C-alpha positions in Angstrom: 0.0 0.0 0.0 1.2 3.6 -0.7 2.3 6.1 1.8 -0.1 8.7 3.3 0.2 12.3 2.5 1.6 13.0 6.0 4.2 10.2 5.6 5.3 11.6 2.2 5.5 15.1 3.6 7.7 13.9 6.5 9.9 12.0 4.1 10.4 15.0 1.8 11.2 17.3 4.7 13.7 14.8 6.0 15.4 14.6 2.6 15.4 18.4 2.3 17.1 18.7 5.7 19.7 16.0 4.8 18.5 13.7 7.5 17.7 10.8 5.2 17.9 9.6 1.7 14.9 9.6 -0.6 13.0 6.3 -1.0 13.8 4.5 -4.2 11.3 5.3 -7.0 9.4 2.7 -8.9 11.6 0.3 -10.8 11.5 0.8 -14.6 11.5 -2.4 -16.4 13.1 -2.6 -19.8 10.7 -4.4 -22.1 11.7 -7.8 -23.5 12.4 -7.6 -27.2 10.1 -10.6 -27.9 7.2 -8.7 -26.3 8.0 -5.5 -28.2 8.6 -7.0 -31.7 5.0 -7.1 -32.6 4.1 -7.2 -36.3 3.2 -3.5 -36.1 6.6 -2.6 -34.6 8.5 -4.9 -37.1 6.7 -2.9 -39.9 7.8 0.4 -38.2 11.4 -0.8 -38.1 11.3 -1.9 -41.7 10.0 1.5 -42.8 12.7 3.3 -40.8 15.3 1.1 -42.5 14.0 1.4 -46.0 12.6 5.0 -46.1 14.8 6.8 -43.6 12.1 9.3 -42.5 13.2 12.8 -41.5 11.1 12.8 -38.3 8.4 11.0 -36.3 5.6 12.9 -38.1 6.8 11.6 -41.5 7.2 8.1 -40.1 3.6 8.2 -38.7 2.4 9.4 -42.2 4.2 6.6 -43.9 2.7 4.1 -41.6 -0.8 5.7 -41.6 -0.8 5.9 -37.8 -1.2 8.6 -35.2 2.0 10.3 -34.2 1.3 9.6 -30.4 1.1 5.8 -31.1 4.3 5.9 -33.2 6.1 7.9 -30.5 5.0 5.3 -27.8 6.3 2.4 -30.0 9.6 4.3 -30.7 10.1 4.8 -26.9 10.0 1.1 -26.3 12.2 0.3 -29.3 14.7 3.0 -28.1 14.8 1.6 -24.6 15.8 -1.8 -26.2 18.5 -0.3 -28.3 16.7 -1.1 -31.6 16.5 2.5 -32.7 18.3 5.8 -32.1 16.4 9.1 -31.8 18.5 11.8 -33.4 17.5 15.4 -32.6 17.8 17.7 -35.6 16.7 21.2 -34.9 13.1 20.9 -33.6 12.5 17.4 -34.9 13.6 13.9 -33.9 14.7 11.5 -36.6 14.4 7.8 -35.9 17.4 5.7 -37.1 17.7 1.9 -37.1 20.3 1.0 -34.4 20.1 -2.8 -34.4 21.0 -5.5 -37.0 19.0 -8.3 -35.3 17.5 -9.7 -32.2 18.7 -13.2 -31.2 16.4 -15.3 -29.0 17.7 -18.2 -27.0 14.7 -20.4 -26.3 16.5 -22.7 -24.0 17.7 -19.9 -21.7 14.6 -17.8 -22.2 16.8 -14.8 -23.1 17.1 -12.4 -26.0 20.0 -10.2 -27.2 19.9 -7.1 -29.3 22.8 -7.1 -31.9 23.7 -3.5 -32.7 24.5 -2.3 -36.2 28.2 -1.8 -36.8 29.3 1.8 -36.0 29.3 4.2 -39.0 32.8 5.0 -40.2 
């Protein structure tokens, strides 16, 4: 169960006075590549690789999807290392960052294999 308002306030005051360390925040789980590589996201990666869109808006247009949905998918793909998000002026350009994803069914593990660094 969460903390009461009074407990949170006491904790914040203690942290501000240097009497204690802040409580750890919620743990952010990196999604598993197998869960994220849906047919829709594989299509998104293919379009990035083949069409090299100049920004998220252009990628959304190419896919016929809403920009917010494309942004959400890109966030998960970025967290896995499958794409890079390159800021160019006021826009963000998605770039393919991985060559493949390897899945070891026996170990129940997956590995993202990055593209070779550009020379």
